[in-house]
N, C-alpha and C positions, 0 to 999 in steps of 0.2 A: 491158798493155792493160786498160782499165777494163771491167768487166762491165756489161751492160745491166740496169738495174733491172727486176724482174719484178712490181712492184706497179702497180696502177692507182690513180691519185689522182683522186678524184671531188670536185669542188667543187659543193656543193649550195647554191643561193641560193633562199630561200623569201621571197616577197613576199606578205604577207597584210595584212588590215586589221582594224580594231576591230569591235565588235558591229554597227555600222550598215552595214558593207560587208565581207563575209566572203570574197568571191572574190579569190583571189590567184594567184600563179604560182610554179612550182618550175622552176628552171633547173639542168640537170645537164650537167657537162662531164667528160670522161674522157680519160686518156692511157694507152694509145692510144684513139682514138675508135672508135665502133662498138659499144659495149655496149648490149644491148637493155634497154629500160626498160618495165616492166609496172606498171600501177596498177589495183588491184582485179582482177588476173588478166587484164586487157586490155592488149595491147601498144600503147603510145602512140608508139613510135618508137625511134630509136637516138641515143646521145649523139654530138655535143652536141644538146641538145633543151630546149625550154621548153614547159611545159604548164600548164594551169589547174588550180587546186586550190581547192575550196570548203571553207573552214575552218568547223567542225572535223569534217567527215565522216570516219568510220573507213574508211581505204583502206590496203591493203597495197602498199607500194612494193618492187619487186623490180628488181635490176640484175644482168644476166646476161651473161657473156661466156665463150666457149669457153676452157677451160684455167684458169679462175679460179673461186674459191669464190663462189657467188651471194650477194648481199646481200639480206636480207629485213627490212623494218621496217614498223611500222604507223604511217601518218600519222594524227596526232590532235592534240588540244590539248596533251596531255602531251608529245608529240614536239616540238612547237614550244617549250614551256617548257624542255625539256632542252637544246635547241640554244641558247636564250637564255642559260641558265646557263653555257654554255661560253664566253661572252664575245662572240660575234659578233652583237651586237644593236644596232640603230639605228632612228631614227625620222625620217620626213620628211613633208612635206605635198604631196599631189598633187591636181590638179583631176580629179575623177571625176564624170561625169554633171553637169557644170556646177557642182559644189560642191567646196570645199576639204575634203579629208579627211586625217586623220592615218593614215599608213601605216607600220607597223613592219616591219623587215627582219631576218631571221635568216640568218646565213651560217655554214655548217659545212663541215668538211673530212672526206672519206671516203678511206679507204685499203683497197683490196681486194688480196688475195694470190692468187698462183697456188695451185692445188690442192696441199695438203700443207704450206703455209707459213703462219706466223703473220702477220697483216696488220701492215704498218708496218716490215718489215725487208727489206733487200736480200738476194738469195739467198745471198751469201757469208757472211752473218751470221745467217740465219734458222734458228730451231729448227724442225725438220721434224716434223710429225705424220704419221708413216708410215701409221698406220691408226687413226683415232679409234675409241673403244670402240663396240660395236654391241649392240643388244638387240632381240629379237623380242617383240612384244606382240600382244594379241588385240583387233581392232576389232569391237565388238559393237553391236547395236541390239536392244533389248527392247521389243516392241510394248506391253507392259504399262505403259510410261511415258506412254502417252496414254490419256485418258479416253474416246476415241471409238472403242473396239473393239466391233464388232457381228458376231458369228458368223453371223447370218442374212443379212448384206449380200451375201456372195458367192454364196449358193445353190449351192455346189459347182460353179460355173462354172470351166472350165479356163483357167488363165492361163500363158502362156509368158514367162519372163523371159530376154530376150536378153542377150548379153554387153554390158557398159557400158564401151566403150573408154576407156582412160586417155589423154586428150588434153592433159595437162599439158605445157607447153612443154619441160620438162626430164625428162619421164617415161622416155625411152628409156634402158634399162639400170638404171632406178631404180623399177621397177614395184612393188616391195615397200615403198619408203621413204615414211614419212608425216611425218617431222619430225626435229628436231635439238635437242639440249641444248647451249647455248653457255655459255662462261665469258668473263669480262672483268674489268676492274679498275674497281670502283665502278660509277658510272653512265656508264662509257665507252661510246662508240658502236661500238668495235671488238668484233668477235664472233669468238671462237675456238671451233671445234666440238670438243666433248668427247665426245659420244655421238650416234651416228646411231640413229634409231628406225625399225624395220622391222616391217611387219605379218607375221603368220605365213603369209599367202598374198598373191598379187597383189591390188592395190587393187580391180580390177574385180570380183574374186570377193567381196570384202568387201561391195561395194555390191549385187551380185546377191543375196547372202545376206540383207542387210538388207531389200531390197524383197520377197524371198520370204517372210521372216518377217512383214512387214506384211500382205501379201495373205493368207497362210495364217491369220493371227490373225483376219481378217475373213471367213472362210468360203469362200475361193477354193481351188481345187485347183491347186497350183503345180508347175510343172516348169521347171528352169533349163537353159539352153542355152549353156554356155561356148563362146566362139569364134564363135557365130552372131550376126550383127548386123542381119539383115533379117527381117521378119515371115514372108516366104515360106519361111524356113528351118525353121519350126516344123512340128509334126505336125498334130494336129487341135484345138489349143487355140483357144478362141474369142477370147480377148484376148491382146494382145501388148504387152509393156513393153520399151521401148528408150530409149537416151539416150547421154550421154557425160559423162566426168569432166573438168571444166575446172580444178578446184582442190581439193586435199585435203591439208591441211598443218597442222602444229602445231609450236611451238617454245617453248623457255624461254630468255629472256635479259632480266633485270630484271623481266620479267612473263611470264606464260604467254599465248600467243595461239593461235587456231585459225581456219582458214578452210576452209569447205566450199562448193563450187559445182558442182552436177551438173544437167545438162539431162535432163528425163524426158518421155516421151510414152507414153500408153496408147492403143492402137489397138483398134478393133472390126474384126476381120479379115473378117467376113462382109459388112459394109457398107462396108469400106474407108474408114473415117473415124476421126478422132482424137477420143477421148472426153475426154481431158484432156492438156494440155501445160503445163509450167512448170518451175520450178527447185526443187531441194532445196538451199538455200543459207543460210549464216550466217557472220558474222564476229564473233568475240568475243575479249575480252582479260580477263585476270584479274590484278589487282595483288597484291603481296605474295607473289610466287612464290619468294622466297628470295634470298639473296645470290648473285649470278651465279657467283662463283668456287666456290661449293658446289652448283652447279646439278645435279650428278649425283644428288643426293638428291631431286630434284624429278621424276624420271622417272615414278614410279608415279602421282603426282598429275597430271602432264601427260597421261598416257594416260587416266586417269579423266575429266579435264576434256574431252579431245578426244571421247571417247565420248558425253559429255553433250551437247556442241555438235552432234555428228553426229545424235544421237537427237532433239534439239530441232528441228533443221532438217527432219528427216523428219516429225515430228509437226506442225510448222507448215504444211508443204505439204499434209499429209493433212487438216488442219482449216481453218485460216485460208486456206490456198492453194486450197482448193476441190476437192482430189482426191477426197475421200470423197463430197462432195455430187454431183460429176459422175458417179461410179460408181453412187451411189444412184439418181439420175435415170435413168441408162442401164438399170439392172436393172428399174426400174418400166416403162419403155418396152418392154423386151424381154418382160416378162411380159404386157403388154397385147397386143403383137403376136402372141405365141404363142397367147393366148386367142382372138384374132380369127381366126387361121389355123385353130384347132381348130373354131370355130363354122362357118367357111366349108366346111371339109372335111365336117363333119357334115351340112350342107345338101346338099352334092353327093351324099353317100351315100344320103340319103333320096330 
């Protein structure tokens, strides 16, 4: 009796256009069907599926199915070129917005393996990776990396940092995991996990520590509340910081990539209002990460790169994203309100 193959074969058809018309489509098919597809951390559906893609925006493509190794790739101009080099390239002319435009098509083949198997082999012939090598690393944020540190800003106001729940779609059982070092053959699209990268503590605690460092560096009195997710769980802290982790990932395969996506809200507990809400987010890639088959040597550089991306994401939210400005405005308003209340109390006493 023939054994059922345990690989998923994904056919990826990318339709895009030249510089004058960049909106295209990616069609994903899988066997068996039902693999979840995420673009930029957002689920767009399950295979078979066709979705729009604006070339050449940087988006992470993830294909996930229970029991199989997840596929993660960065959609980009380079991604398109790599697929073209593999031979699945063609051009045609379509009428778009009433005009004839040249449209190029890249077709590529994906093979996903069941957990523990190298992609592209049936189970009876597959070499099994029983346990990929693992390594624990330290996820760090140093507030000194931003030029916008002001010890006088916080005025010793108490801030409670709530737990930042890990809402990554594959976070269950992987609360410590932040990335993977892959190996492959040349510029192959096949990805073989060589080393799993884990934080020394759960990711939610890493994010809490980073936010605590940021607020402490700016003159706030910080207390962290692991496990608490609502502002009423705090003691007497005036401000409350809450949020959730949507994406927190890095990898090495032909290049080093990192994705950070965290929702954050800063609340005034006394007035029950949001002072600032937004994202701590970044998507970056770094070329020249090394030959994939030797990628184990890239772990240290990958962790350094990820910490830099994480720090830049926080600094961007603090400065360009307006978090610091919102807190500065709030502290000024609080000072005026306190002075007004003091004057009113003085009038009553007289």
